[in-house]
C-alpha atoms as one frame of an Amber mdcrd trajectory, in Angstrom:
protein
  -5.502  21.053   2.266  -4.334  18.519   4.729  -6.415  15.870   3.690  -5.566
  16.144  -0.011  -1.995  16.164   1.117  -2.693  12.699   2.735  -4.706  11.444
  -0.219  -1.706  12.656  -2.686   0.698  10.822  -0.571  -0.977   7.429  -0.934
  -1.383   7.837  -4.740   2.224   9.005  -5.072   3.667   6.412  -2.896   1.830
   3.557  -4.716   2.562   4.883  -8.114   6.375   5.360  -7.630   6.688   1.987
  -5.923   5.108   0.238  -9.254   7.142   2.248 -11.524  10.373   1.568  -9.596
   9.355  -2.191  -9.618   9.008  -2.233 -13.444  12.282  -0.382 -13.850  14.391
  -2.758 -11.265  12.777  -5.943 -12.811  13.540  -4.712 -16.298  17.133  -4.424
 -15.490  17.603  -8.232 -14.843  19.798 -10.123 -17.063  17.860 -13.552 -16.084
  14.241 -12.497 -16.432  12.448 -11.630 -12.991   9.334 -13.589 -12.310   6.456
 -12.176 -10.321   5.942 -16.047  -9.653   9.250 -17.257  -8.910  10.844 -14.105
  -7.182  10.141 -12.312  -3.979   9.378  -8.580  -4.008  12.515  -8.245  -1.810
  14.860  -9.872  -4.684  14.737  -6.393  -6.297  16.472  -4.863  -3.377  19.121
  -7.118  -2.762  22.587  -5.901  -2.858  24.598  -8.678  -4.038  24.445 -11.207
  -6.902  23.986 -14.620  -5.517  22.195 -17.928  -5.614  19.516 -18.133  -3.087
  18.162 -21.422  -1.436  15.323 -20.224   0.755  12.555 -20.296   0.578  12.853
 -21.316  -3.008  15.926 -21.869  -4.913  16.651 -19.086  -7.414  19.673 -16.751
  -8.748  19.317 -13.203  -7.815  21.161 -10.135  -9.249  19.084  -6.961  -9.364
  21.428  -4.104 -10.730  18.926  -1.332  -9.715  18.750  -2.683  -6.098  19.361
   0.833  -4.938  16.395   2.472  -6.773  14.268  -0.372  -5.367  15.219   0.032
  -1.846  14.792   3.972  -2.061  11.365   3.089  -3.442  10.586   0.937  -0.367
  11.480   3.942   1.923   9.690   6.242  -0.157   6.402   4.156  -0.283   6.743
   3.247   3.524   7.022   7.078   4.471   4.213   8.362   2.192   1.878   5.639
   3.707   2.295   6.895   7.251   2.060  10.545   5.980  -1.241   9.439   4.381
  -2.595   7.825   7.595  -1.745  11.153   9.605  -3.028  13.496   7.342  -6.248
  11.850   6.044  -7.796  12.217   9.662 -11.573  12.314   9.935 -11.708  12.835
   6.164 -11.317   8.899   6.168 -11.642   7.716   9.768 -14.545   7.702  12.340
 -13.546   8.324  15.841 -13.031   5.673  18.342 -10.610   2.871  19.306 -10.938
   0.510  16.296 -10.196   3.388  13.748  -7.298   4.496  15.855  -5.794   0.758
  16.135  -6.505   0.323  12.486  -4.412   3.729  11.643  -1.650   2.609  13.709
  -1.062  -0.642  12.135  -1.343   0.884   8.923   1.432   3.258   9.925   3.349
   0.179  11.291   3.221  -1.506   7.789   4.608   2.075   6.437   7.462   1.674
   8.851   7.647  -1.918   7.479   8.465  -0.665   3.950  11.116   1.706   5.641
  13.041  -1.141   7.322  12.779  -3.500   4.065  14.415  -0.596   2.423  17.017
   0.110   4.842  17.874  -3.469   5.422  18.074  -5.359   2.070  17.343  -9.165
   2.894  20.777 -10.231   1.813  22.395  -7.939   3.985  20.137  -7.755   7.318
  18.041 -10.743   6.979  16.593 -10.262  10.429  15.680  -6.730  10.232  14.093
  -7.329   6.662  12.166 -10.087   8.111  10.786  -7.815  10.693   9.843  -5.138
   8.207   7.801  -7.909   6.050   6.181  -9.050   9.377   4.910  -5.268   9.785
   3.621  -5.185   6.267   2.114  -8.405   5.829   0.734  -9.288   9.574   0.155
  -5.676  11.056  -0.723  -3.895   7.842  -3.151  -6.484   6.925  -4.985  -6.768
  10.386  -4.986  -2.906  10.008  -6.861  -3.253   6.734  -9.208  -5.618   8.406
 -10.021  -3.066  10.962 -10.055  -0.110   8.511 -13.187  -1.850   6.994 -15.214
  -1.032  10.209 -13.204   2.275  10.927 -13.951   4.445   7.906 -15.915   7.359
   8.131 -19.651   7.505   7.672 -19.526   9.290   4.197 -17.270   6.309   2.598
 -19.537   4.408   0.440 -20.556   0.913   1.700 -18.850  -1.097  -0.885 -15.506
   0.263  -0.295 -15.894  -0.569   3.427 -16.674  -4.160   2.750 -13.926  -4.315
   0.082 -11.579  -2.738   2.576 -12.256  -5.551   5.012 -12.288  -8.383   2.312
  -8.575  -7.241   0.832  -7.428  -7.690   4.370  -8.718 -10.987   5.061  -7.642
 -12.199   1.633  -4.009 -10.838   2.477  -4.054 -12.519   5.979  -4.932 -15.824
   4.384  -2.450 -15.390   1.750   0.414 -14.476   4.072  -0.452 -17.853   6.231
  -0.109 -19.711   2.972   3.015 -18.001   2.191   4.727 -19.093   5.430   3.387
 -22.502   5.135   4.877 -22.858   1.553   1.607 -23.386  -0.117   1.444 -21.326
  -3.105  -1.804 -22.698  -4.686  -0.103 -22.598  -8.196   0.792 -18.887  -7.990
   4.224 -19.386  -7.128   6.196 -18.096  -3.981   6.483 -14.719  -5.390   2.641
 -14.788  -6.657   1.384 -15.621  -3.195   3.595 -13.064  -1.310   2.028 -10.463
  -3.610  -1.613 -11.478  -2.939  -0.244 -10.918   1.016   1.382  -7.630   0.366
  -0.377  -5.925  -2.536  -3.930  -5.459  -1.332  -2.862  -2.722   1.285  -1.162
  -0.996  -1.886  -4.286  -1.344  -3.788  -6.370   0.020  -1.116  -4.043   3.044
  -0.412  -4.240   3.677  -4.294  -8.294   3.463  -4.572  -8.921   5.442  -1.341
  -6.286   8.215  -2.182  -7.765   8.434  -5.679 -11.384   8.536  -4.519 -10.436
  11.101  -1.718  -8.664  13.302  -4.195 -11.528  13.363  -6.886 -14.303  13.889
  -3.852 -12.189  16.862  -2.740 -12.137  18.361  -5.937 -15.548  17.995  -6.725
 -16.437  19.528  -3.303 -14.148  22.573  -4.109 -16.055  23.129  -7.431 -19.474
  23.177  -5.701 -18.268  25.628  -3.203 -16.852  27.738  -5.840 -19.671  27.492
  -8.016 -21.956  30.932  -7.858 -25.146  30.553  -6.181 -28.251  29.776  -8.555
 -30.549  32.762  -8.823 -34.052  31.603  -7.744 -36.233  31.391 -10.540 -34.191
  34.174 -12.460 -35.108  36.641  -9.890 -38.956  35.375 -10.435 -38.907  36.332
 -14.055 -37.655  39.849 -13.244 -40.280  40.241 -10.860
C-alpha cells in the first residue's frame, strides 16, 4: 500500500499540473506561447509588461490555480520520493542523495507556487534553481540508484533525461535557445523530471497491480490431480 501511495502521488501530481497548465494558458486574452513564455508566467499575480529575460506582456487570470498546482505538484513529488522506498531505490549513498535532490525539486515547486515571480522574485528564482539544478542532478543520479528489478532501459533513460535537462538549463541561463524560444528551452530543462515521475509512477502502479493479481490467483492443480489419480 505504501508503494502504491508513492506511485499514485507522482502520477496525480504530474497529471494535475498539466491540466492546470492547459486551463491557465487557455484563460489568457493574448495567446500564451510555449516558446515565448516562461512556465512561471502562468503564476504571475499582476498584468504587466515583462522585460527580462525576453520582452513579453503577462496577464494570467488563473494565476491562483497555477500557483496552487505548483504547490500540489511539489508536495506530491516529495511524497512519492518518500513512499516509494525500496520498491524503486537501491540502498547506498548515491540513491539516498538522488532521493534528497528530487525531494528538493519538489520543495522548489512549492516555493515557486508560494512566491510568484512578479511578487517575490528572489524566492521564485531559488525555487527554479532547486527544480532545474538540484532536481536534474538528482535525476542523473537516479539512473544508477534505481532498484535492481527496474528495467535497464528505464535506468538509462532516467540518466539521459537528467543530462539533457541539465544541458538545457545551462543553455537557458545563457540565453541560447536553439530555435526553441525561451519558454521552449525552459521546458526542456524542467519537464524531463515530470516525464520521469509520470512514467515511473504508471509503471509502478501497473507492476504492483500485476503482482497482486498473481498473489490472489488460486494455485494451479498439478496435472489435474494426476488425472484424478
